[in-house]
N, C-alpha and C positions, 0 to 999 in steps of 0.2 A: 075495881078488880073483881074478876069473876071468882065464884066459889069453885070452879072447875079446876082440877089438877091433872098434871101429866107426868109421865115417867119416860125417860129416854134410855134405850139399851143399845150400845154399840156392839159390833161383832155378832150381830143377830143372825148371821148365816152359819154360825158354828154350832157348838154344843151347848155351852152354858147359857147364852142369851135366850134361845128358845125354851130351855128348861125353866129358867126364871120367869119368862113371859107366861108360860103355861101355868106355873104355880100362882102367879098374880091374877091371871084371868079366871082362875077357878075360885078365888078367894072373895067372898062377899064384901069384905072390908075394903076392897079396891074396885068395887063394881062401878064406881063413878069416875075412875081414872081412865084417861086415854094412854095407851102404851105405844110409844113410837119405837120401831125396830129398824135399825140401819146397819148396812154392811156394803162392801164393795160388790160382793155376790148378792143375788136376790135374798133378802131376809126370809127366814122361815117363820111363817105365820101360824101360830097354834090353831088347832081345830079339834072338834069333838063335841059330844053332847053335853059334857060338863063345863064347857066354856061359857061364862056369863057374858052375854052380849058381845059376840066375837067381832062385831064391827068396830069395837074400841081398839083393836090391834091394827096399827097403821104402818105398813112397810114404806121405808124411804131409802131406796137404793142409791148409792153414790160413793164418791171417793173422799174419805174423811181426811185425807192429806190436803184437800183443796179448801182454802180459806172461804171461798164463796159458798161451797156446799155446807161447811160447818156453820156458817152464819145462817144459812137457810134452815138447818136443823133446829137451831135455837128459836128462830122466828116461828117455825111450825109448831114447836112444843109450847110456845107462849101465845099461840093464836087466840084471838078473841078474849084476851086478858087472862088466859089460863096461867096458873102458877106452875112453874117447872119444879116439881117437888123433889125429884131425884134423877140422877144420871148414873147409870152403871157402865163402866168403861171396861169392855171385854175384848176389844179388837187388838190385834197385834200379830207380829211375826214370831213364830215359836222358836224354841231353843236351838235346835239344829239348824233351822233356816237362818236364824240371826247370826250364828257362828260362821255360817258359810257366806253371808252377805251383810257385812257391817253397815254399808251405806243404806241398804233397805231397812235394816233394823233401826237405824238412827232416824230415818224418815218416818217410819210407822210407829215405832215403840216410844220415841221421844218427841219428835217434832209435832206429830199429829195430836198427841195427847196434850202437849202444852198448848197447842192451838185451840183445842176444845176447852181446856180449863180456862184459858184467858177469855174466850168468848163468854163462858159462864160467869166468870169474875166480873166482867164489864157490863153484863146485861141482867144481872139479878141483884136484888137489894139485900143488905145484911139481914140476918146472919148468913144469907146465901143458900144456894141449892145444896142439898145433900148429895155428895159425890162419893160413890163407892168404886174404888179402883182395884182391879184384880192384879195382884202381884204374884210372886212365886217363891217357893223355897230355894230357887236358884239365886236369890240375893245372898245366900250363905256360901262360904268357901272354906276349904280346909286351912288349918287344923280345926276340927270340931269335936266337942265332947260327944259321948255316946248318945246322950239325950240333950237336945237343944232347948234352952229356956229362953224366955223373952229378953233376958239380959245379955245374950250372946250377940256380939257385934257382927252385922252383915259385912262380908268381905267377898264379893262375887268373883268367881273364876271363869266367867263366860260373858260374852257380849250381851246375851239376853238378860242375865242377872244384873249386870252393870247398868243397863238401860232401865230396867225395872226400878232399881234402887235410886237412880237419878230422879225418876218421877215420884217415887215415894217421898223424897226430900222436898220436892217442889210442893206436893200436896200438904205436907206437914206445915210448910210456911204459909201457904194460902189459907189454911185453917187457922193458924195462929194469928194471922192478920185479920180474920173475920170475913174474908172474901167468899169462902165456901164453908160448908160443914163436911169436912173430909174424913173418909175412912179408907184405909188400905187393908185389903184382905189378901193374905198370902195363901194361895191354894196349895194343898198337897197335889200329887199327881192324881188325876181323875181316872178311875178304873172301876168298871169296864166301860170304855167309851164305845158307843155304837158307830156304825159307818165305816169309813175307810181309814187307813193309816194316815197319820199327820206328819208334819215336819218337825216334830218334837223328838228330842233324844230319848224321851220316855215312852215313845209311841208303842214299843213292844210290850209295855206293861198292861196294855189293853189287848194288843194283837195276840199275845200268848194264849188268851182265852177266845177272843172273837174269831180269829182266823181259823183255827182248827175246828171250832164248832160249826163253821161254814164250809168245812172241807178244804180249806186253803192252808198253805204253808206260812209259818211265821218264823222270821229269823231273829234270834235273840243276840244282841251285839256284845254280850259279855259271857265268858265261859266260867262262871262262878255261881253255882246254885245257892250258895249261902248269902249272896249279895241281897241286901234289903233296901226297899224303897218305901216311901211314906205315901200312903194311898187313902183316897176317900171315894165313896160312891157318888154318882151324879145326883141322886135324890137328896143326899145329905148336904151336898154343896148348895143346891137350890134352897133347901130349908134354911140353912145358915145365912144365906144372902138376905132372905126375908127378915130374919132375926136382926141382922145388922141394919137393915132399912128401918126397923122399928126401935133400935137401941137408943137409950139415953146417951146423948153426945158426951156428957160429962164422965162417962165410964172410962174414957181414955184421956190421958194428959193432952193438953192443947198442942204440944209440939212433938208428940209420939203417937201417931194415929194408926199404927199398924197392928193387925191381929193375925196371929198364926192360926189358920183354920185347923181344927183337930182332924187327925187321921189315925191310921194304924200302920205299924211297921211290918212289912210283909216281904218274905224272901222269894226268890225265883222258885225254889223248891216248893214252897207253900202254894204258889200259883199253879205249878204243875200238878200238885196233889189235888187241888180244887178242879182243875181241868179233867183229871182222870175221874173224879167223883161225879161230875155232871155230864161228861161226854164219853167216858169209857176209855180204857187203856189204849185202844187203837189210835185215839186222837193225839197221844203223846208223840207218835211217829211223824206228825206234821210240824213239830217244833224242832228247828235246827239252830244249834248254838255255834255262832261264828264271831270270833272276837273282832271288834272294830275299835282300834286304839283311840281314835279321835272321840268317838261317842263314849267309850268307857271312861276317858279322862273327865268328860263333863259329868257323867253319871256319878262318879266317885267323889266329885267335889260337893255333891248335895248332901244334906243331912239324911240320916237313916231313921231318926225318931225325934219326937218333940215332947216336951212336958205340956200336957193339955189341961193342967189343973186350973189355970186362969181362964182359958177360953171356955171350958165347960163349967167350972165351978162358979166363977165370978161373972162371966159374960153370958152364960146360959146357952152356949152353942151345943149342937148335937155331935156325936161321934159314932162311927160304925163300930160294931163289936168284934167282928172277925172276918177273915178273908172269904169264908163260905158265904157270908152275907153279900159281899160285893159281887161275887160270881153268880149267886142265886138271883140277885136283882136283875142282872143282865139276862139270864136264862128265862126268867118270868116275862121280861119285856119281849123276848123272841116269841114266846107263846101267844102273847097278845098281838103280835104282828107289828110291833113298833120298830 
């Protein structure tokens, strides 16, 4: 067995995969690891002067719903006897897209994830590869307390949440059986996301800042400025993923492998206030509030706030301090040309 190790990141054409890859490629502790990046679209390969040995980032474009492609991914990651140290599962159809197309969500969010997990299970030795699966606050449904604790039972009210919870349960059992070293990380809504709007019900929670700052209109699908969402910045998500990668596995029970990533509860009005602070009052004119009953139903089924005492106090995860920090991070990234 070679001393060389590898990490596989799926969904690497999106936001979180490249963020994490950049974080790992800048870290001297991972300078000997090969980072494999895969997606249906061309994976985004990090670049820049602070990347340590950029040739270690290897893109592998393909269809992760294909058994032959998934098999080739694991073969590549184990090439020349390399140890597959970790797999980050970020690919998927997002919330609104899943609600609109059940069959596609089942194929991508359930079948392809199980296909990948089974390939890992059958081709790695106990205690298995560390698998970090990105889930979502969408696994919860109403009625919910004002602040959700780890003891609140997930009862999803959307196809996306239901399919995420199905895979959470499967990962719990694979870990309990010793086939993998599993972690489930439930993301808050990531804001402010760069790039274009996504097929997520929560897309406007980035668009309300990103689009007006670019001189474009954003449509908010809910006519309630007191409505709150649970948010985290991209940089905090990336840092917390590395902390889970390095976390002692025994910090979680063997059959309950989920961690609610910490975030902050932010209202639509607070986002508008931050937009005015960073962009000027005229930018508010580019925000149009038009109720979409279907999206509103999904949005109101999600939690508005979480108890972060365990995630931060016991598990050592980071949390953003306030909405101005989320927006300020995005504005600074624009200044850097990112």
